[in-house]
C-alpha positions as CSV (number, residue, x, y, z in Angstrom):
1,Q,8.9,-1.9,17.6
2,V,8.1,-2.6,14.0
3,Q,9.9,-1.0,10.9
4,L,8.3,-0.8,7.6
5,V,10.2,0.3,4.6
6,E,8.2,1.1,1.3
7,S,9.7,1.2,-2.2
8,G,8.5,1.4,-5.8
9,G,7.1,4.7,-6.2
10,G,7.8,7.0,-9.1
11,L,6.6,8.9,-12.1
12,V,4.3,7.2,-14.5
13,Q,1.9,8.1,-17.3
14,A,-1.7,7.6,-17.1
15,G,-2.6,4.1,-18.0
16,G,0.8,2.8,-16.7
17,S,1.6,0.5,-13.9
18,L,3.7,0.4,-10.9
19,R,4.3,-2.0,-8.1
20,L,4.9,-0.9,-4.4
21,S,6.6,-3.0,-1.8
22,C,6.6,-2.8,1.9
23,A,9.2,-4.9,3.9
24,A,8.3,-5.5,7.5
25,S,10.8,-6.0,10.2
26,R,8.5,-8.7,11.9
27,S,6.8,-11.8,10.6
28,F,3.3,-11.2,9.1
29,V,2.0,-13.6,11.8
30,M,2.3,-10.8,14.3
31,F,-0.1,-8.6,12.5
32,N,-3.9,-8.5,12.4
33,T,-3.9,-6.7,9.0
34,M,-1.4,-5.0,6.6
35,A,-2.7,-2.1,4.5
36,W,-1.9,0.5,2.0
37,H,-3.1,4.1,2.6
38,R,-2.5,7.2,0.5
39,Q,-2.6,10.9,0.8
40,A,-2.9,13.3,-2.0
41,P,-2.0,16.9,-1.8
42,G,-4.5,18.9,0.2
43,K,-6.6,15.8,1.0
44,E,-7.0,13.5,4.1
45,R,-5.3,10.2,4.1
46,E,-7.4,7.5,2.9
47,L,-7.4,3.6,3.1
48,V,-6.8,2.0,-0.2
49,A,-6.5,-1.7,0.3
50,T,-6.2,-4.2,3.2
51,I,-4.9,-7.9,3.6
52,T,-5.7,-9.8,6.6
53,R,-3.6,-12.4,8.4
54,I,-5.5,-15.1,6.7
55,G,-5.2,-13.3,3.3
56,I,-8.6,-11.7,2.9
57,T,-8.3,-8.6,0.9
58,N,-10.5,-5.4,0.6
59,Y,-10.2,-2.3,-1.6
60,V,-11.6,1.2,-1.7
61,D,-14.1,1.4,-4.5
62,S,-12.0,3.8,-6.6
63,V,-9.2,1.3,-7.1
64,K,-11.3,-2.0,-7.4
65,G,-10.4,-3.8,-10.5
66,R,-7.1,-1.9,-11.0
67,F,-5.1,-2.5,-7.7
68,T,-4.1,-5.8,-6.1
69,I,-2.7,-6.2,-2.7
70,S,-0.7,-9.4,-2.0
71,R,2.1,-10.6,0.2
72,D,5.0,-12.8,0.4
73,I,5.0,-14.4,3.8
74,A,8.5,-15.7,3.5
75,K,9.9,-12.3,2.7
76,N,7.6,-10.4,5.2
77,T,6.7,-8.2,2.3
78,V,3.4,-6.8,1.2
79,Y,2.8,-5.6,-2.3
80,L,0.4,-3.2,-4.1
81,Q,0.2,-3.7,-7.9
82,M,-1.3,-0.7,-9.5
83,N,-2.6,-0.9,-13.0
84,S,-4.5,1.5,-15.2
85,L,-3.2,4.5,-13.2
86,K,-5.0,7.7,-13.3
87,P,-3.9,11.1,-12.4
88,E,-6.1,11.1,-9.4
89,D,-4.1,8.2,-8.0
90,T,-1.2,10.6,-7.5
91,A,-0.4,10.7,-3.7
92,V,2.1,9.6,-1.2
93,Y,1.4,5.9,-0.5
94,Y,1.9,4.5,3.1
95,C,2.2,1.0,4.3
96,N,0.4,0.2,7.7
97,A,0.5,-2.8,9.9
98,N,-2.0,-3.2,12.7
99,M,-1.0,-5.2,15.7
100,G,-3.8,-5.0,18.3
101,P,-3.9,-1.6,19.8
102,S,-0.8,-0.5,17.9
103,D,-0.5,0.8,14.3
104,Y,2.8,1.1,12.6
105,W,3.5,3.2,9.5
106,G,6.2,3.4,6.8
107,Q,7.8,6.7,5.7
108,G,5.7,6.8,2.5
109,T,6.6,6.6,-1.3
110,L,5.5,9.1,-3.8
111,V,3.5,8.1,-6.8
112,T,3.0,10.6,-9.5
113,V,0.7,10.0,-12.6
114,S,1.0,12.3,-15.5
115,S,-1.9,12.9,-17.8
């Protein structure tokens, strides 16, 4: 079993920044990818950013140039640096780890961006 614990959400004004953290209970070498997803009120969950075991990153178009996914292998922690936040970024952000046929999820952290 894998536990993922997110932190770093909160309320921020448009144009501001937040950094989300996701601490995993297992080493990153166990995972194929780690990712951040988000779910806004009344909308489906969407993939925001991914980072592979070898460090390749990918982003949804709406956050490219504003968000950065990174990791600290020694701390088994993945981050999502979010800059130039917009009200439409308001959502619950979830950390995800993929290990073959298994997907693990954190409990989510709420990000609210006020206009």
